[in-house]
N, C-alpha and C positions, 0 to 999 in steps of 0.2 A: 889540411894546411890553412884553410880559411878560418876554421874554428880557433886554431891556435893564434892567429893574428887578431881575431876579435877579442879573445880573452886578454891578450897582451895590451890591446888598446884600452879596455876598460880598467885594467889594473893600473895603467899609466895615468888615468885621470886624477885630478886633485880631489881631496876629501870633500871640499866644498861643492864641487860639481856633482859628486855622487849624492850628496844630501839634497841638492836641488832636483836631481832626477828622481829621487824617491818621494818627494813631496806630492806630486800629482797622484801617485798611486795610493798613498795614505789617505788623501782627501777623497778619492773615489771609494775607498773601503768604508770610510765614515758615512758617506752618502747612501750606500747600499744598506747598511745596518740600521734597522728601525726599531729593534727590540731594546729592552732595558740592559744597561751595562752592569754585569755582575763581576765583582772583584774576585781575584783568584782565591781559591779556598772556601768561597761562599756558595750557597745554593739558592736558586730562585724557585719559590713556591707560588703557583697560581691557583686560586680558589674561585669557583663559580657556584652559585646557589640559586635555588628557585623556591618561592613561597606560594602557597595556595590556601585560600580561606573560603569556606562555604557556609551558608546559613539558610535555614528555611524562612521564607518571607512571612511577615505578619499580615500583609494586606496584598490582595491581588486585584488588579483592575483590568477589565476586558469589556469589549463592546461587540454588538451583533446588529445585523440589519435585516429588515424585511422589505422586499420589493414585490409589488403586485401590478398587474396590467389589465385594463378592461376597456371597453368601448367608450365609456363615459367617465368623467372625473369622479362623479359620486360613487359609481360602482367600484372604481379602483381604490378609493379611500375606504369604502366599507369593507372590502376584502382585506385591505391592509390592516385595518383596526382589528378584525377578527383574528388574523394570524398573529398580530403583535400581542393580543390578549392571551393567546395560547402560549407564546414564549414567556410572558410574564408569569403565567400560572405555573409553568414548569420550573422557573427560577424560584418561585416561592415554595414549591413543593420540595426543591433541593435545599431549602433552609435559608435562602437569601431574604433579608429583611426588606420591608417596603421602602425604608429610607435609603437603601442601597441600590434601588432600581430606579432609573430615571430615563425617560424617553426624550429624544432630541432630534432636531434636523428633519422634521416632517416636511416633505415637499411633494408637489404634483407637477408633472411636466407632460406636454403633448408628445405623442409618438407620430412621426411623419412617415408616409409611405414612399415608395420609389417614384421618381419623376414620371409624369404621364406624357407619352409621345403622341402628338397630334397626327391626323391622317396625312398631312403634307410633309411629314418627316421632322418637323420641329418639335422641341421639347417644351412642354408647359412649365414655366419657371415658378408658378405658384405652388408652394408646398401643400400637400394634402394630409390632413390630420386623420389618422386611422384609429387612434385610441389615446389613452392616457396612462401614465406610469406613476404610481405613488411609492415613495420611499420613506422609511422611518427607521431610526436607530435607537438602540437601548444601551445604556452604559451601566455596568454592574460593578459593585465593590464586594469582594469576598473577604471577610475578616476572620481573625482567630485561627489562621491556618496552622501555625506552629503549636498552639495550645491544644487543639483537637488531636493533632497527630501525636503529640506527647501523651495525651490521655489514652489514646487508642493503644499505644505501645504498653502503657502501664496495665491496662485491662487485659491485654493479650498475655502478658507475663503472669498475672495472677491466675488467669484461667488455665494456663499451661501447668501450674502447680497441681491442679486437680487430676491431671492425666485423662481428661475427657477426650473421647474420640471424635474427630471431625467437628470441632466447634466452629460456629459461624460468628465472626466479630466484624461488623461493618460500620462504616461511618454513614450517618444519615443527616443530611443538612449541615449546617454550620456548627451546631452545638449539641448533637445527639449521637449516641453510639448504640447500635442494636446488637445484642448478644443472644444467640440461640444455641442451646446445649441439649442435643438429643439424648434422651435416656436419663436425665438428671431428675431425681425424685425429691430432692430437698432444695427448692428454690430459695428458701429463706437463708440457707447457708451461703449460697452464691451471692445474695444481696449483702450479707454481712461481710463477706470477703472483699467484695468490690467497694463497699462503703468505708473500709478502714482508712484511717489517715496514714499517709506515707511517712516513714521516719528515716532520717539520714544517719547512717552509721558508717564508720571506717573500720575495716578489718585487714589484717596482714595476709599477704599472699603466701600460701604454703608451697615453696619451691620444691620440696621433696616429694610431693604427692603427684600421682599420675592422673592427668585429666581423662585419659582413655579408660582407666580403671574406674574412676568416679562415674563416668557415663554408663558403665556397666553395673552400677549399683554398689561398687566397693569403695565407698568414701571412708577415708581414715577417721578414727575416733577423734573428736574435737574439731573436725573440719566440716565444711559444707560446700556444695557445688552451686555456683551462681553463674547466670548467663551475662555476657557483656554486650556492649553496643557495637563493637567492631565486627566486621564481616571477614571471615576467613574461608576461602574456597567455596563461597556461596552460602555458607552456614554461619550462624552467630558463634563467636568465640565463647568458650566457657573457662571458668577459673575456679580453682580449689582454694578456699580461703579459710582462715581460722574463725571458729564461731565466737571467740572472745572479741568483744567490742573494744577497740583501742580508743576511739573518739566517738562520742554520741552527741545528739542534739542538746542534751542537758548540760554538756560541757561548753557549749558555745554561748558567748555573751552578746555577740553582734554579727549580723550577716547583711551584706550589701550587694 
């Protein structure tokens, strides 16, 4: 019976009163909604993206320090100089040039012992020097990081073409690569292979060929198998491409 009376009372209100009663509710609904308003019949598309760029550095800067301690200042400096000379010799052996090795911040400081307690229980406030500590730093620049790494990869690819078992290709210093090939009887051929000038050519990818078959030695006629730079499942990706050169270096007029 109460519900019937309430409905009758609302129905008896003027239209203007109903409008006023609805206004606070509409205002509350607008305050709650914080997203974009999409018209009826339209769709809202939200896109988020992330970019990443990596590059091998051309120059690396790092520093190291040597700290020695002895009973006298002279002994601490002598030991420090000997150890620093060993560090510099190791850096030079690794291929770092003299101009890229610089020592700095040589310092000598006294080392104090624990406070001395007198027989009457008081503490002698005068600090006691028990030795000296010498510290020296060396700052190093390592250049041509990207160039040597790129050359190392090129040498490795050319050696892989020979099918040599267990080749050793290692970087030595800043500008040297050591190649060791056990069992090779024609070193002149290896030197000729490594000394060839690289050529840039563009080939079309053969989408109809199977990379698995090509890795087993079944390369389709007119195709060749080339390794790529991308890594897939821990191994370099391979591609079957046409032998025909679509664009070569002789067709280029400018490169920047």
